[in-house]
N, C-alpha and C positions, 0 to 999 in steps of 0.2 A: 364567253369562255370563263370557266371557273379555275381556281387554283389547281384542283385535281386534274382538270382537262389539260391545262398547260403543262403540268408536271408529266403526265402520261405522254404528251406529245413530244417532250424533250428526252425521254428515257432512251430511245434508240441511239441518240447522238451522244448523250452525256453519261449514261448509266444512271441507276436508281438514285444513289445518294446525291450526286452532283446535280441531277435534274431537280430534286426537291430543293436544294440550296439555291439554285438559280431561280426557280419559280418563286420561292419566298422572297428573294432579293428584289425581284421585279415588283411584287405586290407591296413590299415595304417601302422601297425607294420611290417608285413612281406613283403609287396610290395611297401611301401612308397607312397600310394595313399590317398590323403586327400578326405574329403567329396566333395569338389569342383571338384576334379579329377573324382570322381565317377559320379557326375552329368554331366560331360562332356563325359562320356562313355569310359574313359581310362581303365576301368576294362575289356573291350573287346579286349584290345591290349596286354594282357599278353603272354609271350613266351610259347612254349610247355613245357619247364621245369617248369616254374612258374605254369602252369595249372596242371601239375602232382603233384606239391607240394600242390596246393590248394585242389586237390582231397583227398590227404592224410590228410590234416588238417580237411577237412569236415568229413571224416570218424571218426577221433578221437573225434571231437565235438559231433557227433551223438552217441558216446559211453558214453556221459555225462562227458567226461574229461574236466575240467575247461580250458577255453581259455587261462588263464594265464600260465598254465603248457604247453599247446600245443605250445604257442609262446615263452615260457621261460621268460616271462616279466610281471611285475605288477607295477602299478603306486602307489606311496605312498608319500604323502606330496609334490607332484609336481615333484618327481624324479622317474626314472625307476629302478626297482630292478629285478635282476635275481632271478627266482624261479624255483624249480622243486619239485618232489613228496616227497622230504625229509623235506620240510618246509611248514608251513601254508601260504596260500595266504594272504598278508597284507590286512586289512579291514579298512573301513572308521572310525569305532569307535576307532580303535587304533590310527589313525591320531588325533582324538580329544584328546586322552590321551596325546600324544606328545605335542600338542598345549597347553594343560593345564600346563604341566611342563615348557615349554619354556616361556609362558606368566608369570607364577609365578616367575621364575628365573629372567626374565628381569625387573620385578618390584622392585627387591632388589636394594638397594642403597649403600650397603657396599663394593661392588666390589670384594667380595671374590670369588676366583676361586672354582668351584664346582667339586666334584668327583662323578661319576655316576657308579652304577652297575645295569646292565640289566640281570635279571635271566630268562633263557629260551628264548634266543634271536632269535632262528629260522633263518629267512632270514637276521637278523641284522637290520631290518627296524627301530626299536625304537632306538637302540644304535647309529646307523649311523646318523639318523635324529638329535638326540640330540648332537652328536659330531659336526655336521655341523651347527646347529643353535646356540649352546652355544660354541662359538669359544674358550673360555678359559677352557672348561671342560676337565677333564681327564676321559675317558670312558672305562669301563671294561664290557665285556659281557660273560655270561656263557651259555652253553647248554650241555645236556647229550649226544647229537648226534654228532658224528664226521662228518657225512655227512652234517648235518645242519651247522656246523661250517665252513666247506669248502665253502658252499654257502655264508655265512655271510662274510667270509674273501674276497671272490671275489667281493661282493657288496661294501665292504669298499674300496677295491682297485679302483673300478670303480668310486666311489664317492670322491676319493682323501681325505679321512679323516683317522685319526688314532684311532683305537679301539683295546684294548688288549683282545683277545679272549682266553677263557680257557674252557676245557672240565670238567664240574662239574655237578653232580647229585643234583638237588634242594632238593631232599628228604634225601640226605646223605651229607650235606655240612660239610666239616671238621671244627669242632669247636675247639677253643683254648682258654684256660684260660688267655693266654698272648696277645690275640688279642687286638690291639689298634683301637678303632673306627675311621674310616677314610673316610667313604662315607657320602656325604651330601645328595645324592638322591639314593634310591633303588627302582627300577621299575620292574614290572613283568606283563606279560600277560600269566599266567600259564594255564594249562589244567583246565577247569571249567565246562564242560558239563557232567552231570550224564548219565550213560549208559541207564537209563530208558527214556531219552529224544531222543534216536536214531530214533524212529519211526517218529518223527516230522521233521527230518532233510532231506535235499535234497540229492538225490543220488550222485550228483557230488561231494559233500563233503564227504559222507560216503565211497564212493568207491575209492577215489583218494587222499584225504588229510591224513597226518599221524595221526593215532589214538592216539599215545603216546602224541601228542601235543593237543589233543582235550578232552579226557575223563578222568573222575575220578570215583571212586567207588560210587555207590548209597548211601552207608552207611557212606560216609565221604566226602561230597562235598567241605569241606574247607581244604582238605588234604595238598595241595600245599601252600595255603595261610598261614596256621599255621606254616609250616616248614620255609617258607621265612620270616614271621614276627618274629619268634623266632630268626632267624639269624640277622634280622634287629635290634633287641634289643642289640646285641653285636656289629654289624658292623657300625651302623649309628652313626654319631656324635650327640652330644646333639643339639637339634633343627633341626636335619636332617629329611627328609621327605620320607615316604614310599608311593609309588603309585602302585595301582593295576587296571587292567581291570577286570571286575567282571561279574558273572552271575546274572542278576537281581533277580532271584528267591532266591538268598541267600545273598542279600545286607544287610538285617537287622542282621542276625546271624553273618555275617562277621564284621559288625560294633560293635556288642556286644563283639565279640572275641578280637578285637583290643583294645577296652576300658579295657577289663579284663586283657590284657597284658600290661596295663599302657601306651599305646600310648594316646596322647592327640590331641585336635583339629581334631577329626575324621570328615571327610566331604564326603558325597556321592554326585556325580554329574551325571546328566542325559545326554544322548547323544542327537543327533539332532532329534531322533524319540521319545524322552520323556522317554526312558528306563533308569533305574538306571544301569549305565554301568562302572562307574569309582569310585574309592574311594582313599582318601589319609589320612594319619595320621602322626602326628609329634612325633618324639622320645623325 
């Protein structure tokens, strides 16, 4: 199977542009062939073993399995992360959230080392990116899933950064009256898609990505935000920042909730597509 044959095979499922991108990713990541190599026809020179592997990849892609899971790799903030079905595939809007945090921290002039808590870390992409970009930061990351934590730990090892990973349920965070506020940043990309939104979602997401990391009940879309913000009232230092990736449908109710919880300087930020996708608030 050549690049052109794979691409044409995927067009009915992905559309022309995405099919080309997926096919190029397969050849580059799995077989080390660049776009220039493909133009030179090197995709016709794969070994029999490579061709067999390519056939298997094609069949998985035709079952709407995301190419990142098929290849075990996703790019985030310029780095490659290991991913599997136990974690969400990192997305561009989450990259924007990380850049917002890094840019805000880099503008500070007091030189104070920051301590970061990432709740619901999944692949670890947020925590690891912040640990790499904020060299003096002490980063902790929580997830309810032991399988996700194993993925995140492997990504931290590959990225040569230190992150303290812990298995914690965001909806049942151990609270203590003696807790000393010590985090300067609390960040989370929690489940925020209501079940009623399922019909508008792509099959490759619904059938392959972990539902526990995607969905919240229709009658309580702010479930995770409320629990995490309540913990932030205890765990954030005075002047510390709470950052969320958000569902645009509930941006205003979330803003109102944070104000009611006595957070200040609440700010909603749009993503590159003009959607209200991020929010931050100060303790």
